[in-house]
N, C-alpha and C positions, 0 to 999 in steps of 0.2 A: 674518453669513450662515454657514450650515453649509458648510465647505470641500468636503465631498463633493457637496453639492448644486451648489456653484459649478462643479465640474469635470464634472458630469454632462452627457451629450449625448443621452440617449434621447429627449428632447423633439423633436429634429430628425433624428437618424439612424434613427428608427423606420421611415422610408420605405425603408431598406435591408433590412428584414427578409426579403422574398422572395429577395433576392440572397444574403444571408448564409446562409439555409437551403439554397439551391441549392449554394453553395460547400461547405457543411458536409456535405451528402449526398455530393457527389463525393469529398470528403476521406475520409469514413468508408469508402466503397467502396474507395478506394485503400489505406487502412490494412489492410483485410481482404485485398485482393489481394496485398499485400506481406507478409502474415502478421505484421504488427506488432500487430494485435489479432485475436481470433478472429472468424471469419465470423459466428457467431451473435450476437456483441456488435454488430458492424457492422449486422446486419439489424435488431436492436432499435433502434439509434440512428436508422437511416434511417426506420423506421416511426414512431418518436416525432417526428422532425422533420417528416415529412409530415403528421402529425396536428396539429402546431402550425401549420403552414402553412394547413391547412384552417380551423382555428379563426380565424386572423388574417383569412382571406378572408371569414369570416362576421361580422367586426367585433369579435371578442373581443380584449381588451387584455391585454398582458403585464404582470406585476407590475413595479413600479418597480425599476430597477437603474441602474448607472452608465452603461451604454451598451447598444446593441442586441446586441452580442456576448455580454456577460454575461447579458442578459435572456433570450436564447434558450437559452444553455447552462444557466442555473439552472432554467428551465422544463422543459428536457429531463430534467435530473437529478430534478426533482420528480416527473416523470411515470414515468420508467423506472428510477429509482434510481441508485446509484453508477456503474453501467456507463456512464451518460451522461458521466461525467467523463473517459472514455477518448477522447472526440471531440477533445479539445484536444491530443492527442499529436502531436508533430512540427509544430506550428504555433504562431504567436503572433498576438495581436491586430494586430500591426504588418503582417504579410503578409495577414491576414484582411481588414482594412479596405482594403488596396490592391486586393484582389480584388473586394470588394463594390462599390467605386467604379467599377471598370472594367466590371463587369457592368451596373451601373445606367446608366453613361454609354452603353454600347452600346445598351441598350434605348431610352434617351431620344433618342439621335441618330436612331434608326430612326423614332421618332414625329415628330421635328422635320423630318426630310427629307420625310416624308409631308405635313406641313403646308406646307412650301415648295412641293411639287409642286401642292398644292391651290391655293395662292395664284397660282402661275404659270399654272395652268389658268384661274383667274378672270381674270387679266390678258389672256390670249390671247382669252378669250371676249369681253371688253369691246372689245379691238382689232378682232376680226372683226365685231362688231355695229356698229361705228362706223368702218368701213374707209375711208369717203369723206369723213370730217369733217376739215376743214382748220382749223388753229389757228396763232396766231403762235408761232414758236419764240423762245426768249429766251437771251440772254447778258447777264450783269450785271443781270438782271431788267429788261432793256430789249428792246423788240421787235427781233428780228434778221432771221430769214427765216421764211417760212411752211413748216410741216411738217404731215404727217398726224398727227392725234391718235394714231392707232394706233402710229405710229413713236415718238412721245414715250412713251406708256405702256409699250410693249414694252421700253424701256430698263430698266425695273425687273425685267422677267422675266429679262433677261440678268444683272443684278446678282445676282438670286436664284440663277441657275445657278452663278455663281462661289461664292456662299455654300454651296450644296449640296456643291460640290466640296471646299470647305475642311473641312466637317464629315466627309465620307467619308475625305478624306485624313488627317485627324487620327486617325481610328480605326486607321489602319495602325500608329501608334505606341502607341495606347491598349490595343489588344487583345492584349497579351502576358500570359500567365498568370503571376501573381506568387506564388501559394501555394507554399510549400516554402522560401521565403526565411527563414521563421521571424522571430525578433526582428531580426536583422541579418546573421547569420553562416551561415545555412543550418542544417541539422540533421544529427545523427549517425545518425538512423534511416534505414534503406534504403528511402526513399520513391521513388515513380515520378511525377515531376511531369508527364511527358508524358501519362500516363494521365488525370490530373486535367484537363489541358488539353483532351484529346479529349472528356471527359465534359461539359465546359462550353462546347464549341464554339470553343476557341482553336486556332490553328494553330502558335503559337510560345509559348515560355516566356521569361521575363526571364533575362538573362545574369549579372547581378551582384546579389547579395542585398542589399548595402548600398545601392546605387542604388535597388533595387526598393522598399524600405520607406520611402525618403525622397523618392521621385519623385512630384511632382504636376504635372509638365510637361503631362500630358494634360488636366488640368483648366484650366490656363492657356490651352492651345490652344483648348479648347472655349469658354471665356468670351471669348477674343479673337475667335474666329469669330462668336460670338453678338453681340459688340459691333459687328462689321461688318454683320451682318443688321439690328440695331437702327438703325444709322446709315442704312442704305438705307430701312428702314421710316419713319424719322423724316423723311427727305427727301421721301418720298412723302406722308406726313402733312402736311408743311408745304405742299406743292403743293395738296393737297385743301383745306386751310384757306384758302389764298390764292384758289384758283379758286372757292370757294363764297362768298367775300366779295361785298359789294355792288359793290365797285369792279371786280372781275374778272367776277363773275356768269357763269362758264363752266359750272358744274355745280351740281347740287342733291343734297345727301346726304339719304338717307331719314331720316324722323323718328326711327327707332329708334337711329340713330347720332348723334343730336344731343340737346341738352337745352335747356329754356327758361331764361330769366333769372328770378331771384327777384323782380325789380322792374320789368323792361321786358317787357311781355307780347308785344311784336311780334317778339322775338328768338328765333332758333334757333342755338345755339352748337355748333360742330363738336367736341364734347367727346371723342368716341372718338379722333379724330385727334390732339387735343391731349394726351390721356393717353399715346398711343403715343409722341409726341414727348417727353413728360416721362419716361416709363419708360426711355428711352435713357440718360439720365444715371445711373440706378440701375445699369444693366449696366456702364457705364464704371466706376462706383464699385466694383462687385464685382471687376472685373479688377484695379484698383489695389489693392484690399484683399488679394487673393490674392497678387499679386506682392510686396506689402509683408510679408506673413506669411512668405513663402519666402526673402526676400532675405538674411536674416542667420542662417539656420539651419545649424549645423554638422551634418555627417553623424553618425548616420544619422537615426533617428526621434526627433522631439521632440513634446511634447504640443501645441505650437503648431499642429501639423497638424490637430488636431481642429477648428480654426476655418476649415478649408477648406470645410466643408460648407454653412454658411449662405449664403455668396455663391454657391456652386455651385448649390445647390437653388433659391435665389431666381432665378438666371439661367434655369434650366430652366423654372420656372413662368412667368416673365415672357415669355420668348421664345415659348413655346408659346401663351400667351394672346394675344399681339400678332399672331402669324401667323394664328391662328384667326379673329380678328375682322376682319382687314384684307381678306381675300377677299370675304366677304359685303358689306362696306362698299363695295368697288369694284363688285361685280357688280350692286348695286341702285341705284347713283347714276344720276342723270339728266343727260345731256349737253345743254347748250344750244348746239347746232350753229350756229344762226343768229348767236348772240352771238359765238362763236369766229370765225366767218367775217367778221363785221363788224369785229372787232378787227384782222383782217389788213389792213384798209384804212387803219390808222393806223401811222405809223412808217416808211412808204416801204420795205416789206419786199422789193420787187423791185429794190432798188438794186444789190445784188451781181450780180444777173442782167444788169442793164444794163451794168455794168462788164465782165462776162464777154463780153457780145456785142461790145463794142468790141475786146476782146482777140482775139476770133475774126476780126475785120476787120484784124488786124495791128497794132493799137495796143498798145504795152507795157502790161502790167497796171497798173504803178504810175502811169503817165500816165492810164490809163482810170479808175483809182480817183479821181484828182484831178478829172477831168472830171465824173464822176457826183456827187462831193461838192458841186461847184458847182451841178449840176442840182437836187440835193435842197434846197440853200439857196434856190434860185430858187422851187421849189415851195412852200416854207414861207412865203416872202414873198408869194406869190400865193394862198396858202391852197388849193392844189389837190393832188391825188394824182399820182403818177408816171404812172398809166395814163390820166390826163386830158390829158397833154401831146400836142401835135401834132408831126408830123415836122419841121415848120418850126422849132418851138421847140427840138427836140433838135439840129438842125443848127447852130443858133447857137452851141452848145457844142463840137461836133465834126462836121466834114463827113463823117466815116466812117459816121455813122448813115444807115440807109435804112429802107424800110418794114418790113423784118423786125424791127427793134427794137421797133416798137409791139406786135407779137405776143408779144414776150417779157415784156411787163409785166403780163400776166394772172396773178393769184395762183395759179390752178389750173395754169397752164402752168409757172410757176416750180417748183411741187411736182413736176409730172410729169417734168421734165427732170433732176431730181436723182437720176440713175439709176446712179450709181457703187455698187459693192458696199457694202452697209450703209447706203445712202442712203434718202431719204424718199419716193422715187417709189412709186406703187402696186405696181409689179412687185416692187421690192425688199422692200417691206413684206410682200407675200404670201410671198416667199421666207423672210423671218424667221419668219413664223408657222409655215410648214412645218417649218423647222429646229427651232423650239422645241417643236412638237408631238411630234417624234421624240425630243427630249431628255427631255421629261417622261414619255413613254411607256416609256422605257428603264428596266429594272429597276435600282434603286439600293438595295442592301441591304447592311447591315454584315456579313451572313453570308458574303460573299465573302472576308472577312478571317479 
């Protein structure tokens, strides 16, 4: 294989073209401001770069070169002549790529945060539309206590709120302007880095030129945050897969989010949810790939860093796609509320409430726990539910029971009294929805950095 073709990166770093051009325009203007190149030359360079940007927007391709930086520079020189060669004064591809990646990351985080907000909004909408639906809550995939479906699904909105915060927090360290670090040692030209930073919307510049050209921590943080998002989406996907199965039969996914079997005509498979679950492994792999690339690199820049882009770009594309499809899948699913409510009659879900009732009567909780455990065993041998017990039967196990205990065995009542902050009672769930609506309405933009 041709060695030059082997090291070429234009096939994947072409997506950085708009950011490379934006950085080059700011750099050219700075060179003129600092009288490093004549103002007329800078003007020609800027005009040429803007023309290249317009052509790229129209779909025109750049001639093949080693990477996006050379491709744009060579095209600029072809269009405006040797004066285009002055653009690379006081910079290196090392600080150039560090800038391009940061500009690209800032733009993509903006889009990802918007997708997270859309998904949160879809979750809130589903919760509000089904605010009175009761379902069995699970621990260890066993029936535990009854909860409102809205309470369960809102858990994912809170996960996404943390995810959103991680992306925005990561930008605080990513959006420091690196240009001017040159190859690794800075430059002897009298440049104005802060002017370039202001042109590009940065409020800070990097402090150490060696660190600047070798730093990819911001990409690791981004892929790490993305891995957590994908983990949350995968957990949600897994629940949708389980809930839509014949055994659970709690929801029905719309046909567009499923596919048929090639051999069994009766089947509809939850393929979109399964793909999301599968894509999660790719993002984890991208994180490990980048960490492995970085772990053995001496300072400062090494060509290994070229390999940071495929896992980074793949992560951007994957997470945006998964977030974008999950919201509509949730918003259009059909809940089988009657089935959810019927499942609450299995597993003796009011058992904890019965133990709590004894505790309120002065029985130590550990003793109450043992009493109710024996009551549950009795119900299982008699093939009856807890709410089918008579007061006389309850008193056989503990004299502290009175008529009030029978009222606590209603599934709806069990949900209603779970009124601690963050609990599943209707009042607390309404509070959650109100909190989340305020959070998703709040302006969350990378521009504040």
